[in-house]
C-alpha positions in Angstrom: 0.0 0.0 0.0 1.3 3.4 -0.9 0.5 6.9 0.4 -0.2 9.7 -2.0 3.0 11.3 -3.1 5.2 8.5 -1.6 7.0 5.7 -3.5 7.9 3.4 -0.6 5.4 1.0 0.9 3.7 1.8 4.2 3.8 -0.7 7.1 0.7 -2.8 7.2 0.2 -5.1 10.2 -3.0 -7.1 10.4 -4.6 -4.7 8.0 -3.7 -1.7 10.2 -1.4 1.1 9.3 1.0 2.7 11.8 -1.6 5.3 12.9 -4.2 2.7 13.8 -1.6 0.5 15.5 -0.5 3.5 17.7 -4.1 4.2 18.6 -4.8 0.6 19.7 -1.6 0.6 21.8 -2.6 3.9 23.4 -6.1 2.6 24.2 -4.6 -0.6 25.7 -2.2 1.5 27.8 -5.1 3.5 29.1 -7.3 0.4 29.9 -4.7 -1.8 31.5 -2.2 0.7 32.8 1.6 0.5 32.6 1.8 -2.1 35.3 -0.5 -4.7 33.8 0.3 -4.1 30.1 3.3 -6.4 30.0 1.3 -9.2 31.7 -1.5 -8.8 29.3 0.9 -8.8 26.3 2.6 -11.9 27.6 -0.8 -13.7 28.1 -1.9 -12.6 24.6 1.4 -13.9 23.2 0.8 -17.3 24.9 -2.7 -17.4 23.5 -1.5 -16.6 20.0 1.2 -19.2 20.2 -1.3 -21.9 21.4 -3.7 -21.0 18.5 -0.8 -21.3 16.0 0.3 -24.6 17.5 -3.3 -26.0 17.3 -3.7 -24.7 13.8 -0.4 -26.4 12.7 -1.5 -29.7 14.3 -4.9 -29.6 12.6 -3.3 -28.8 9.3 -0.8 -31.6 9.6 -3.5 -34.0 10.6 -5.7 -33.0 7.7 -2.7 -33.3 5.2 -2.0 -36.8 6.7 -5.6 -37.9 6.3 -5.8 -36.9 2.6 -2.6 -38.6 1.5 -2.7 -42.0 0.0 -1.7 -44.9 2.3 1.8 -45.9 1.2 2.3 -49.5 0.1 5.0 -51.6 1.8 8.2 -51.7 -0.3 8.1 -55.5 -0.7 4.6 -55.6 -2.1 4.2 -55.8 -5.9 1.6 -53.7 -7.6 -1.4 -55.7 -8.9 -1.7 -56.1 -12.6 -5.2 -56.1 -14.0 -5.5 -57.8 -17.3 -8.7 -58.1 -19.4 -9.9 -61.6 -20.1 -12.8 -61.8 -22.5 -15.7 -64.0 -21.4 -15.7 -67.6 -22.8 -17.4 -68.1 -26.1 -20.4 -70.5 -26.2 -20.1 -73.7 -28.1 -23.1 -73.2 -30.3 -23.8 -70.0 -32.2 -26.2 -67.3 -30.9 -29.8 -67.7 -32.0 -30.9 -65.8 -35.1 -33.9 -63.6 -35.3 -36.0 -66.3 -36.9 -35.3 -68.6 -34.0 -36.8 -66.1 -31.5 -40.5 -66.6 -32.1 -43.1 -66.1 -29.4 -44.4 -69.4 -27.9 -48.1 -68.8 -29.0 
């Protein structure tokens, strides 16, 4: 994202520019105070880390479930060959042979 008249990109964290980020930090400082703000940030960091870990585990489990089950290295792949059905000894009936019984 560029600002008007500037050529270098502007910092964009979670869809917020630097002004919005400073506003959120100022509001957090007012709400929690300077004493509790490090504890709140630490707890938020733990929560974000836990969510990332759970997300990574769920993604890995999903990827594992959609992969094909590998074959053991000693097993041979099955070969499927077409075998035509056996031919009857007598020829198929002609149209004249198929008359109704009445």
